[in-house]
Structures are given as C-alpha cells and as structure tokens.
C-alpha positions in Angstrom: -29.9 -5.5 9.8 -26.8 -7.0 11.4 -23.3 -6.4 10.1 -23.0 -10.0 9.0 -26.2 -9.7 7.0 -25.0 -6.5 5.3 -21.7 -8.3 4.5 -23.5 -11.3 3.0 -25.9 -9.2 0.9 -23.2 -6.9 -0.4 -20.8 -9.8 -1.1 -18.1 -8.3 1.1 -16.2 -9.9 4.0 -17.6 -9.3 7.4 -14.2 -8.0 8.6 -14.1 -5.5 5.7 -17.6 -4.2 6.4 -16.7 -4.0 10.1 -13.6 -1.9 9.2 -15.9 0.4 7.1 -18.3 0.8 10.0 -15.6 1.7 12.6 -13.8 4.1 10.2 -10.6 1.9 10.1 -11.0 2.0 6.4 -12.7 4.2 3.9 -15.5 2.4 2.1 -14.8 1.5 -1.5 -16.9 2.9 -4.3 -18.0 -0.7 -5.1 -19.3 -1.2 -1.5 -21.0 2.2 -1.4 -22.9 1.3 -4.6 -23.8 -2.1 -3.2 -25.0 -0.5 0.0 -27.1 2.1 -1.8 -28.8 -0.7 -3.7 -29.3 -2.8 -0.5 -30.8 0.1 1.5 -32.6 1.8 -1.4 -30.7 5.1 -0.7 -30.3 6.2 -4.3 -26.8 7.5 -4.7 -26.5 8.9 -1.2 -23.7 6.6 0.0 -21.9 6.7 -3.3 -21.7 10.5 -3.1 -20.7 10.3 0.6 -17.9 7.9 -0.3 -16.6 10.3 -2.9 -16.7 13.2 -0.4 -14.9 11.2 2.3 -12.2 10.1 -0.2 -11.6 13.6 -1.5 -11.3 15.0 2.1 -8.8 12.3 3.0 -6.6 12.5 0.0 -4.0 15.2 -0.4 -4.5 16.9 -3.8 -1.0 15.8 -5.1 -1.7 12.2 -4.1 -5.0 11.6 -5.9 -3.4 10.7 -9.2 -1.2 8.1 -7.5 -4.3 6.4 -5.8 -6.3 6.4 -9.0 -3.5 4.9 -11.1 -2.7 2.4 -8.2 -6.3 1.1 -8.3 -6.1 0.2 -12.0 -2.5 -1.0 -12.0 -1.5 -4.5 -13.2 2.0 -4.1 -11.7 3.5 -2.0 -9.0 7.2 -1.9 -8.2 8.5 0.2 -5.3 11.9 1.0 -3.7 12.2 2.4 -0.2 15.2 3.2 1.9 13.8 4.8 5.0 10.6 3.0 5.8 8.5 0.0 4.9 6.4 0.8 1.8 2.9 2.0 2.6 1.1 -0.9 0.9 2.9 -3.3 3.3 2.5 -1.3 6.6 0.5 -2.5 9.6 -2.1 -0.1 11.0 0.1 0.6 14.1 3.2 1.2 12.1 1.3 3.5 9.8 -0.1 5.5 12.7 3.3 5.9 14.3 4.7 6.9 10.9 2.0 9.6 10.3 2.3 10.8 13.8 5.9 11.8 13.1 4.8 14.5 10.7 5.8 18.1 11.7 4.1 20.5 12.2 2.0 17.9 14.2 -1.3 16.8 12.8 -4.6 16.7 14.7 -5.7 13.3 15.8 -8.6 13.2 13.3 -6.2 14.0 10.5 -3.9 11.2 11.6 -6.7 8.7 11.7 -7.9 9.8 8.3 -4.4 9.3 6.9 -4.2 5.8 8.5 -7.6 4.8 7.2 -6.6 5.8 3.7 -3.4 3.8 3.9 -5.3 0.7 5.1 -7.9 1.3 2.3 -5.2 1.5 -0.4 -3.9 -2.0 0.7 -7.2 -3.6 -0.4 -5.8 -3.8 -4.0 -3.4 -6.5 -2.8 -6.1 -8.6 -1.1 -7.3 -11.8 -2.9 -10.5 -11.4 -4.9 -12.8 -14.4 -4.3 -14.4 -13.8 -7.7 -11.1 -14.2 -9.6 -10.4 -17.8 -10.7 -7.4 -19.4 -9.0 -5.5 -19.7 -12.2 -5.6 -16.0 -12.8 -3.6 -13.2 -11.2 -5.0 -12.0 -7.8 -4.7 -8.3 -7.9 -1.7 -6.4 -9.3 1.8 -7.9 -9.2 3.6 -6.1 -6.4 7.3 -6.1 -6.0 8.9 -4.2 -3.1 12.6 -3.7 -2.7 13.8 -1.8 0.5 16.9 -1.3 2.5 17.6 -3.4 5.6 17.8 -0.1 7.6 14.0 0.3 7.1 13.5 -2.9 9.1 15.9 -1.8 11.9 14.7 1.8 12.3 12.3 1.8 15.3 8.9 3.3 14.2 6.8 3.7 17.3 8.0 0.9 19.6 9.9 -2.4 19.3 6.6 -4.2 19.6 5.2 -2.4 16.6 8.4 -3.3 14.6 8.0 -6.9 15.7 4.4 -7.0 14.4 5.4 -5.1 11.2 8.1 -7.7 10.4 5.7 -10.5 11.0 3.2 -8.8 8.7 5.9 -8.7 6.0 6.5 -12.4 6.3 2.7 -13.1 6.0 2.4 -10.8 2.9 5.4 -12.3 1.2 3.6 -15.6 1.0 0.9 -14.2 -1.3 1.5 -15.2 -4.9 1.3 -11.7 -6.3 3.7 -10.2 -3.8 7.6 -10.3 -3.9 9.7 -8.7 -1.2 13.5 -8.2 -1.4 15.8 -6.6 1.1 19.1 -4.9 0.4 21.6 -5.6 3.2 23.3 -2.6 4.8 26.7 -4.1 3.9 26.0 -3.6 0.2 26.7 0.1 0.7 25.7 2.8 -1.7 23.3 1.7 -4.5 22.3 3.4 -7.8 19.1 5.0 -6.3 21.2 6.8 -3.6 18.4 6.2 -1.1 15.8 8.0 -3.2 12.4 6.2 -2.9 10.3 5.8 -6.0 7.4 3.7 -7.4 6.7 2.3 -10.9 3.1 1.7 -11.9 1.9 -0.1 -15.0 -1.8 0.2 -15.9 -4.1 -2.2 -17.8 -3.4 -0.5 -21.1 0.4 -1.0 -20.5 1.1 2.7 -19.9 3.7 3.2 -17.2 4.4 5.9 -14.7 7.1 6.6 -12.2 6.1 8.3 -8.9 8.5 10.2 -6.7 7.3 11.7 -3.4 8.9 14.7 -1.6 7.9 16.5 1.6 4.5 18.0 0.8 4.5 17.2 -2.9 5.0 14.5 -5.5 6.4 14.3 -9.0 4.8 12.2 -11.7 7.0 10.9 -14.5 5.2 9.8 -17.7 7.9 10.4 -20.3 8.7 6.9 -21.8 12.5 7.4 -21.7 12.5 8.7 -18.2 10.2 5.8 -17.0 12.6 3.4 -18.7 15.5 4.9 -16.7 13.7 4.3 -13.4 12.8 0.7 -14.6 16.5 0.1 -15.2 17.4 1.5 -11.8 14.9 -0.8 -10.2 16.3 -3.8 -12.0 19.8 -3.0 -10.6 18.3 -2.6 -7.1 16.8 -6.1 -7.4 20.3 -7.4 -8.3 21.8 -5.7 -5.2 19.1 -7.3 -2.9 18.8 -10.7 -1.3 16.4 -13.0 -3.2 12.9 -13.4 -1.9 13.6 -16.5 0.1 16.7 -15.0 1.7 14.9 -11.8 2.4 12.2 -13.5 4.4 14.8 -15.6 6.2 16.5 -12.3 7.3 13.3 -10.8 8.5 12.5 -14.0 10.5 16.0 -13.8 12.1 15.4 -10.2 13.1 12.3 -11.3 15.0 13.9 -14.4 16.7 
C-alpha cells in the first residue's frame, strides 16, 4: 500500500502521513487508531504511539501537552525566543541543540519531532465547518529581541520570520511584537502561557530550566491574565507587528 493510499484511507493529509513515516512528527493517537483499523493490527500501533509519546515527553511537560491538546484558547508571552508552537523545524533543532549538557542526536531529533507534533493543534481541520473556530485561539506576544537573536544561522532566522508571517494570516492566530524601545514591561522578561480548556478552566504555565510550574489557583491565574493584557497593550498591533517582521526580512 502506498503512502498516498494510507493517507486517503485514514483521512489524513499525505504530507502528514509522510512526516509520521520519516519520524519528523510523532503520530497522533487518532492516526494510530485509524492505522490499526486499516491494517487490522488490533491496538498494536495505538500502544506503540503511547510508548513513543511517553519516551519523548519529559515528565514535567506531560500535563502541558495534555492540556494544550484540549485547549480552546492559548496565550503566550516570550522574551527570549519565538514560542514553540510557532517555530520552524530548523529553528527548533538549533534551539534544542543549545541545551547543556549536550544532548545526543537522537534525543535532539525526538525533541524536535515532539515540537512539530504539538503544532498540529493549530492546523486547520478539514472536518470543521468554515463558520466555526479552526482549532484553539492562539495569541502570542513576544519581544522584538526574540526576532533579532540569531538562533542557528541568519538563514534559519529569515525562514523563521517568514513562517511567522504565514502563520499570522491564519484566522485563529494573533501575533504581537513588543518593540525594544518600550523598555521594561510588567512581566520582566519572564515567559509564561495561559491555557483555557473546553470546560472553561484556566491554567498558567511557567517553565524553568529542567522543570515547570503549573498555576491553577483562580486568583493567581487572573493575575497572569491581567499581566498578559498589559503586555498586549505594550505591543504593536497585529498588522504593525507583521509589518515589522517583513521589514526585518527585507
């Protein structure tokens, strides 16, 4: 059976199935179940998918991924780098490669595959009617310095900025940039994420070196929500932000 036939019979895009085949992405649970049904393999591929995902995920990051998959809204602030959900594969690889002590090549590739797999939540769903939201609403605010800091090479940065321009045209994605000239802001450069689930419960996520902190207390989450609102007010609007990114690439 060809790759195109598998894609057609599992109702996945050929490019997506190709990425699963090469290991560029970790297969989703939905695809594994569809493939088990197609090949008559029981739950073999479903169980293998769970194993691959557990091996690839750091223990403290698993909650974030699970909440992310069921989120209706994700808001993120970054000061140092482009948010993971908006990174290109080459940018992500250069980013992960900077970890010290150095990671083995296979660990780097697993981390990159996971990051690319996470991004699937932002991809349009062909089964969703056009008048309904396509995936979670995603709002990213980050500092201008994240676009100027060279991650990998200047060519990788050029491609990353082009990718941001493309992603910003999706109806469920908003990107805003805080100019360096704004100076100190109320987050003091501390990155964080806000995730709202389908039952309207909210969580703030703060990542540190080798660990993460999950904030579920309602008052604390409200505090981070207020900080994010202020950060949006410091930033260029979405049109101005994309104009700035285009100017950087010209």
